[in-house]
C-alpha positions as CSV (number, residue, x, y, z in Angstrom):
1,M,0.0,0.0,0.0
2,T,1.3,3.4,-0.9
3,E,1.8,6.2,1.6
4,Q,-1.0,8.2,-0.2
5,Q,-3.4,5.3,0.3
6,T,-2.5,4.9,3.9
7,G,-3.1,8.6,4.4
8,D,-6.5,8.4,2.8
9,R,-7.5,5.5,5.1
10,Y,-6.4,7.5,8.1
11,S,-8.2,10.7,7.1
12,R,-11.3,8.9,6.2
13,G,-11.2,6.9,9.5
14,L,-10.5,10.0,11.6
15,D,-13.5,11.8,10.1
16,I,-15.8,8.9,11.0
17,L,-14.3,8.5,14.4
18,R,-14.8,12.1,15.2
19,R,-18.5,11.8,14.4
20,V,-18.8,8.7,16.6
21,A,-16.7,10.2,19.5
22,G,-18.4,13.6,19.2
23,V,-15.0,15.4,19.7
24,D,-12.5,16.8,17.4
25,R,-9.6,14.8,18.9
26,P,-10.6,11.4,20.1
27,A,-8.7,10.1,23.1
28,V,-7.2,7.1,21.3
29,L,-4.9,9.5,19.4
30,D,-3.1,10.4,22.6
31,S,-3.7,7.6,25.0
32,L,-1.3,5.2,23.1
33,A,1.2,7.7,21.9
34,D,3.8,6.9,24.7
35,I,3.6,3.1,24.4
36,C,2.3,2.0,20.9
37,P,1.3,4.8,18.6
38,D,0.9,2.3,15.7
39,L,-2.0,0.7,17.5
40,G,-3.7,4.1,17.8
41,R,-3.2,4.5,14.0
42,Y,-4.5,1.0,13.3
43,T,-7.5,1.8,15.4
44,V,-8.3,4.8,13.2
45,E,-7.4,3.2,9.8
46,F,-9.0,-0.3,10.0
47,P,-12.2,-0.1,12.1
48,Y,-13.2,3.4,10.8
49,G,-11.2,4.0,7.6
50,D,-11.9,0.5,6.2
51,V,-14.9,-1.0,7.9
52,Y,-17.1,1.8,9.1
53,A,-16.6,3.6,5.8
54,R,-18.3,0.8,3.9
55,P,-21.7,1.9,2.6
56,A,-24.0,-1.2,3.2
57,L,-24.8,-0.2,6.8
58,T,-25.5,3.3,8.2
59,L,-23.6,4.6,11.2
60,R,-26.7,4.1,13.3
61,Q,-26.9,0.5,12.3
62,R,-23.2,0.0,12.9
63,Q,-23.3,1.5,16.4
64,L,-26.3,-0.7,17.4
65,T,-24.5,-3.8,16.1
66,T,-21.4,-2.8,18.0
67,V,-23.3,-2.3,21.2
68,A,-24.9,-5.7,20.8
69,A,-21.6,-7.4,20.2
70,L,-19.8,-5.7,23.1
71,T,-22.7,-6.5,25.4
72,A,-22.5,-10.1,24.3
73,L,-18.8,-10.3,24.8
74,G,-19.0,-8.9,28.3
75,H,-15.3,-8.1,28.7
76,A,-14.9,-4.7,27.0
77,T,-16.6,-2.2,29.4
78,P,-14.6,0.9,28.3
79,Q,-15.3,0.2,24.6
80,L,-19.0,-0.5,25.4
81,R,-19.2,2.9,27.2
82,F,-17.6,4.6,24.2
83,H,-20.0,3.0,21.7
84,I,-23.1,3.7,23.7
85,D,-22.1,7.3,23.8
86,G,-21.2,7.1,20.1
87,A,-24.6,5.6,19.2
88,L,-26.2,8.7,20.7
89,N,-23.8,10.9,18.8
90,V,-24.8,9.5,15.4
91,G,-28.5,9.7,16.0
92,C,-29.6,6.6,17.9
93,N,-32.0,7.3,20.8
94,R,-31.9,5.9,24.3
95,R,-34.8,3.5,23.7
96,E,-32.9,1.9,20.8
97,I,-29.8,1.4,22.9
98,V,-31.8,0.0,25.9
99,E,-33.7,-2.4,23.6
100,T,-30.5,-3.6,21.9
101,I,-29.0,-4.5,25.3
102,V,-32.3,-6.1,26.5
103,H,-32.4,-8.1,23.3
104,V,-28.9,-9.6,23.9
105,V,-30.1,-11.2,27.1
106,V,-31.5,-14.0,24.9
107,Y,-28.1,-14.8,23.4
108,A,-25.6,-13.9,26.1
109,G,-27.6,-14.2,29.3
110,F,-28.8,-11.9,32.1
111,P,-25.3,-11.1,33.6
112,A,-24.1,-9.7,30.3
113,A,-27.2,-7.6,29.8
114,L,-27.4,-6.3,33.4
115,N,-23.7,-5.2,33.3
116,A,-24.2,-3.5,29.9
117,M,-27.4,-1.7,31.2
118,T,-25.3,-0.4,34.2
119,V,-22.9,1.1,31.7
120,A,-25.7,2.6,29.6
121,K,-27.2,4.2,32.7
122,E,-23.9,5.8,33.5
123,V,-23.6,7.2,30.0
124,F,-27.1,8.5,30.0
125,S,-26.6,10.2,33.3
126,Q,-23.7,12.2,32.0
127,R,-25.6,13.6,29.0
128,A,-28.1,16.4,29.0
129,D,-29.8,15.3,25.8
130,G,-32.6,12.8,25.5
131,S,-34.1,13.2,29.0
132,G,-37.5,12.9,27.5
133,D,-37.0,9.4,26.1
134,D,-39.6,6.9,27.5
135,L,-37.6,4.2,29.2
136,G,-40.3,2.8,31.3
137,G,-41.9,-0.7,31.1
138,Q,-43.8,-1.8,28.1
139,P,-47.4,-3.2,28.5
140,Q,-48.2,-6.3,26.5
141,D,-51.5,-7.1,24.9
142,A,-53.5,-9.1,27.5
143,R,-55.6,-10.6,24.7
144,E,-52.7,-12.8,23.7
145,S,-50.8,-15.3,25.7
146,R,-47.0,-15.0,25.8
147,Y,-46.8,-18.2,23.8
148,E,-49.2,-16.9,21.1
149,R,-47.3,-13.6,20.9
150,G,-44.0,-15.5,20.7
151,W,-45.2,-17.7,17.8
152,K,-46.4,-14.7,15.9
153,A,-43.0,-13.0,16.2
154,L,-41.1,-16.2,15.4
155,S,-43.3,-17.0,12.4
156,Q,-42.3,-13.7,10.8
157,I,-38.7,-14.6,11.3
158,D,-38.5,-18.4,10.6
159,G,-41.5,-20.5,11.7
160,E,-39.8,-23.7,10.4
161,A,-36.9,-23.2,12.7
162,G,-39.3,-22.9,15.6
163,H,-41.0,-26.2,14.8
164,A,-37.5,-27.8,14.5
165,V,-36.5,-26.4,17.9
166,L,-39.6,-27.7,19.6
167,A,-39.3,-31.1,17.9
168,G,-35.7,-31.4,18.9
169,L,-36.4,-30.8,22.6
170,R,-39.6,-32.7,22.9
171,D,-38.0,-35.9,24.2
172,I,-35.5,-34.3,26.7
173,A,-36.6,-30.8,27.7
174,P,-39.9,-29.6,26.3
175,D,-40.1,-26.8,28.8
176,L,-37.0,-25.3,27.3
177,G,-38.7,-25.1,23.9
178,H,-41.7,-23.3,25.6
179,Y,-39.3,-20.9,27.3
180,I,-37.7,-20.0,24.0
181,I,-41.1,-19.2,22.4
182,E,-42.5,-17.4,25.4
183,F,-39.5,-15.4,26.6
184,S,-37.2,-15.0,23.6
185,F,-40.0,-14.1,21.2
186,G,-43.2,-13.5,23.3
187,D,-41.4,-11.2,25.8
188,I,-38.3,-9.8,24.1
189,Y,-38.9,-9.8,20.3
190,S,-42.4,-8.4,20.8
191,R,-41.1,-5.3,22.6
192,Q,-41.3,-1.9,21.0
193,G,-38.3,0.2,20.3
194,L,-36.6,-1.9,17.6
195,D,-38.2,-3.3,14.4
196,L,-37.7,-6.9,13.5
197,R,-35.1,-6.1,10.9
198,T,-32.9,-4.3,13.4
199,R,-33.4,-7.0,16.0
200,E,-32.2,-9.6,13.5
201,L,-29.2,-7.4,12.5
202,V,-28.1,-7.1,16.1
203,T,-28.7,-10.8,16.7
204,I,-26.3,-11.6,13.8
205,A,-23.7,-9.4,15.4
206,A,-24.1,-10.9,18.9
207,C,-24.0,-14.5,17.6
208,T,-21.0,-13.9,15.4
209,A,-19.1,-12.2,18.3
210,L,-19.9,-15.0,20.7
211,G,-18.6,-17.6,18.3
212,T,-20.5,-20.4,20.0
213,A,-23.9,-20.1,18.3
214,R,-23.5,-21.3,14.7
215,P,-26.9,-22.9,14.3
216,Q,-28.6,-19.8,15.8
217,L,-26.5,-17.6,13.6
218,K,-27.8,-19.5,10.5
219,V,-31.4,-19.2,11.8
220,H,-31.2,-15.5,12.2
221,T,-29.4,-15.0,9.0
222,H,-32.4,-16.5,7.3
223,G,-34.5,-14.4,9.7
224,L,-33.0,-11.1,8.6
225,L,-33.6,-12.0,5.0
226,N,-37.1,-13.1,5.7
227,V,-38.0,-9.7,7.3
228,G,-36.6,-7.5,4.5
229,G,-32.9,-7.4,5.2
230,T,-30.4,-7.9,2.5
231,R,-27.4,-10.2,1.9
232,E,-25.2,-7.2,1.9
233,E,-26.4,-6.3,5.5
234,V,-25.7,-9.8,6.6
235,V,-22.2,-9.7,5.2
236,E,-21.5,-6.2,6.7
237,A,-22.7,-7.1,10.2
238,I,-20.5,-10.2,10.2
239,L,-17.5,-8.4,8.6
240,Q,-17.7,-5.7,11.3
241,M,-17.2,-8.3,14.0
242,A,-13.6,-8.7,12.8
243,V,-13.0,-5.4,14.6
244,Y,-14.6,-6.4,17.9
245,A,-14.3,-10.2,18.1
246,G,-11.4,-10.9,15.8
247,F,-11.0,-12.4,12.3
248,P,-11.7,-16.0,13.4
249,A,-15.1,-15.0,14.6
250,A,-15.8,-13.1,11.4
251,L,-14.5,-16.0,9.2
252,N,-16.7,-18.5,11.0
253,G,-19.7,-16.2,10.7
254,M,-19.1,-15.7,7.0
255,A,-18.9,-19.5,6.5
256,A,-22.4,-19.8,8.1
257,A,-23.8,-17.0,6.0
258,R,-22.4,-18.7,2.8
259,E,-24.3,-21.9,3.8
260,V,-27.5,-19.9,4.3
261,F,-27.2,-18.1,0.9
262,A,-26.6,-21.4,-0.8
263,E,-29.7,-23.0,0.8
264,R,-31.8,-20.0,-0.3
265,D,-30.4,-20.2,-3.9
């Protein structure tokens, strides 16, 4: 790569990083200067100059997928704090961030979601904007049972997968199948604040980052496509995880996506 091309990547990345950070000189430019300035430069060039600059996802979508991935990983609190703040800076509202974190409880568990919500609360308390966001509880339609509501949501995503899950658990843990329908889809997926397309996008990010949920990643890749998402969005969400979960996670996620695309073809 020529010096000119490297400079272009840095300039492009710095412009995007400034928008996410909300400051003219992001802290990463100085915090590593005395120990490893190259890592600071790589942080500007690759995540922002290469990946975030790609056009298939908006900055809002990229920030929500990043919040989902960092919540799921559970070991990157400073970066989660930065990207929750960054999500607000690029136009996400507090409800969307809260719902993204709540959504990840399905895939990474309650401790991960509770810890991430504590970080979000700290970020929100330090900002003056958005105080009018409705962050209270969400009433559910009493005319439907949780199971009925869950099946309705799951059917929009991939009803065949739901039948397969129930059938696979019937002889060993049928209650687990019911919990998946009632809680994952009846309680979580049916909440307001994120549409199904966004929920599937952040699910793909979380499952890719975790690296332990290949069957579920395939189900939700189908799901994103079934609710109006595109193959380009699938690829971009997985590719972005190279930044936060590493290249092995992204490569494994891309292999799963390839299988889904082939099945649909």
